[in-house]
C-alpha positions as a Markdown table, in Angstrom:
| # | Residue | x | y | z |
|---|---|---|---|---|
| 1 | Unk | 54.5 | 171.3 | 142.9 |
| 2 | Unk | 54.1 | 175.3 | 142.7 |
| 3 | Unk | 50.6 | 174.7 | 144.3 |
| 4 | Unk | 52.2 | 172.9 | 146.9 |
| 5 | Unk | 54.9 | 175.4 | 147.6 |
| 6 | Unk | 52.4 | 178.2 | 147.7 |
| 7 | Unk | 50.2 | 176.4 | 150.3 |
| 8 | Unk | 53.1 | 176.1 | 152.3 |
| 9 | Unk | 53.9 | 179.7 | 152.1 |
| 10 | Unk | 50.4 | 180.6 | 153.2 |
| 11 | Unk | 50.3 | 178.1 | 155.8 |
| 12 | Unk | 53.4 | 179.3 | 157.6 |
| 13 | Unk | 52.4 | 183.0 | 157.1 |
| 14 | Unk | 49.1 | 182.2 | 159.0 |
| 15 | Unk | 50.9 | 179.9 | 161.5 |
| 16 | Unk | 53.2 | 183.1 | 162.6 |
| 17 | Unk | 49.8 | 185.0 | 163.4 |
| 18 | Unk | 48.1 | 182.2 | 164.9 |
| 19 | Unk | 51.3 | 181.9 | 167.5 |
| 20 | Unk | 50.6 | 185.5 | 168.6 |
| 21 | Unk | 47.1 | 185.2 | 168.8 |
| 22 | Unk | 46.6 | 181.8 | 170.8 |
| 23 | Unk | 49.3 | 182.9 | 173.4 |
| 24 | Unk | 46.9 | 183.6 | 176.0 |
| 25 | Unk | 44.0 | 181.1 | 175.5 |
| 26 | Unk | 44.0 | 177.6 | 176.9 |
| 27 | Unk | 41.6 | 175.3 | 175.2 |
| 28 | Unk | 42.5 | 172.9 | 172.4 |
| 29 | Unk | 40.8 | 172.0 | 169.3 |
| 30 | Unk | 40.6 | 172.0 | 165.4 |
| 31 | Unk | 39.2 | 174.5 | 163.6 |
| 32 | Unk | 38.8 | 174.4 | 159.7 |
| 33 | Unk | 39.3 | 177.4 | 157.6 |
| 34 | Unk | 38.1 | 177.6 | 154.4 |
| 35 | Unk | 39.0 | 180.6 | 152.4 |
| 36 | Unk | 39.7 | 181.9 | 148.7 |
| 37 | Unk | 42.5 | 183.9 | 147.3 |
| 38 | Unk | 42.5 | 186.0 | 144.2 |
| 39 | Unk | 45.5 | 185.7 | 141.8 |
| 40 | Unk | 47.2 | 188.9 | 143.4 |
| 41 | Unk | 47.2 | 187.0 | 146.9 |
| 42 | Unk | 44.3 | 188.9 | 148.5 |
| 43 | Unk | 41.9 | 187.4 | 150.5 |
| 44 | Unk | 38.5 | 186.8 | 148.9 |
| 45 | Unk | 36.2 | 185.2 | 151.1 |
| 46 | Unk | 36.6 | 182.8 | 154.1 |
| 47 | Unk | 34.9 | 180.8 | 157.0 |
| 48 | Unk | 35.7 | 178.7 | 159.8 |
| 49 | Unk | 33.4 | 175.5 | 158.7 |
| 50 | Unk | 31.1 | 175.0 | 161.9 |
| 51 | Unk | 30.3 | 171.4 | 160.8 |
| 52 | Unk | 33.9 | 170.2 | 161.3 |
| 53 | Unk | 35.3 | 172.9 | 163.7 |
| 54 | Unk | 35.2 | 172.6 | 167.4 |
| 55 | Unk | 32.4 | 174.6 | 169.1 |
| 56 | Unk | 34.6 | 177.2 | 170.6 |
| 57 | Unk | 33.9 | 180.5 | 169.5 |
| 58 | Unk | 37.1 | 181.9 | 170.7 |
| 59 | Unk | 39.1 | 179.4 | 168.8 |
| 60 | Unk | 37.1 | 180.1 | 165.7 |
| 61 | Unk | 37.8 | 183.7 | 166.2 |
| 62 | Unk | 41.6 | 183.4 | 166.8 |
| 63 | Unk | 41.6 | 181.3 | 163.6 |
| 64 | Unk | 39.7 | 183.6 | 161.6 |
| 65 | Unk | 41.5 | 186.8 | 162.9 |
| 66 | Unk | 44.8 | 185.2 | 162.3 |
| 67 | Unk | 44.1 | 184.5 | 158.7 |
| 68 | Unk | 42.7 | 187.9 | 158.2 |
| 69 | Unk | 45.8 | 189.4 | 159.6 |
| 70 | Unk | 48.1 | 187.4 | 157.7 |
| 71 | Unk | 46.7 | 188.5 | 154.4 |
| 72 | Unk | 47.5 | 189.4 | 151.9 |
| 73 | Unk | 49.7 | 186.8 | 150.6 |
| 74 | Unk | 52.1 | 186.7 | 147.9 |
| 75 | Unk | 50.7 | 186.5 | 144.2 |
| 76 | Unk | 50.1 | 183.3 | 142.6 |
| 77 | Unk | 53.3 | 181.9 | 141.0 |
| 78 | Unk | 53.4 | 182.2 | 137.3 |
| 79 | Unk | 52.5 | 178.3 | 136.8 |
| 80 | Unk | 49.2 | 178.7 | 138.5 |
| 81 | Unk | 47.2 | 180.7 | 135.8 |
| 82 | Unk | 43.9 | 180.4 | 137.9 |
| 83 | Unk | 42.0 | 183.7 | 138.9 |
| 84 | Unk | 41.5 | 182.5 | 142.2 |
| 85 | Unk | 41.9 | 179.5 | 144.4 |
| 86 | Unk | 40.2 | 177.9 | 147.4 |
| 87 | Unk | 42.4 | 176.4 | 150.4 |
| 88 | Unk | 41.2 | 174.5 | 153.3 |
| 89 | Unk | 43.4 | 174.8 | 156.3 |
| 90 | Unk | 42.8 | 172.9 | 159.6 |
| 91 | Unk | 44.3 | 174.5 | 162.5 |
| 92 | Unk | 45.2 | 172.3 | 165.2 |
| 93 | Unk | 45.3 | 174.3 | 168.9 |
| 94 | Unk | 47.3 | 172.5 | 171.2 |
| 95 | Unk | 49.3 | 174.0 | 174.2 |
| 96 | Unk | 52.7 | 172.6 | 174.7 |
């Protein structure tokens, strides 16, 4: 449950940056972000998985920049005692 709550906090923080960064682009598709956070909430490493993501450099750039801008995140909750954790986040770009 602590993991799920923490994951939701991360997702929301990234989503806020995505809203700002995607505002003026019109293409749609999914980008798979794979990233690792350290216990203190700092971003350790990241990539947009090219095998599973849409072949659109701009969408991949928007997703990656949004992740970087959202970092650092809150430190891990006390119940999560790992030194680092990896996450996969699917960013679905859709114009409404």
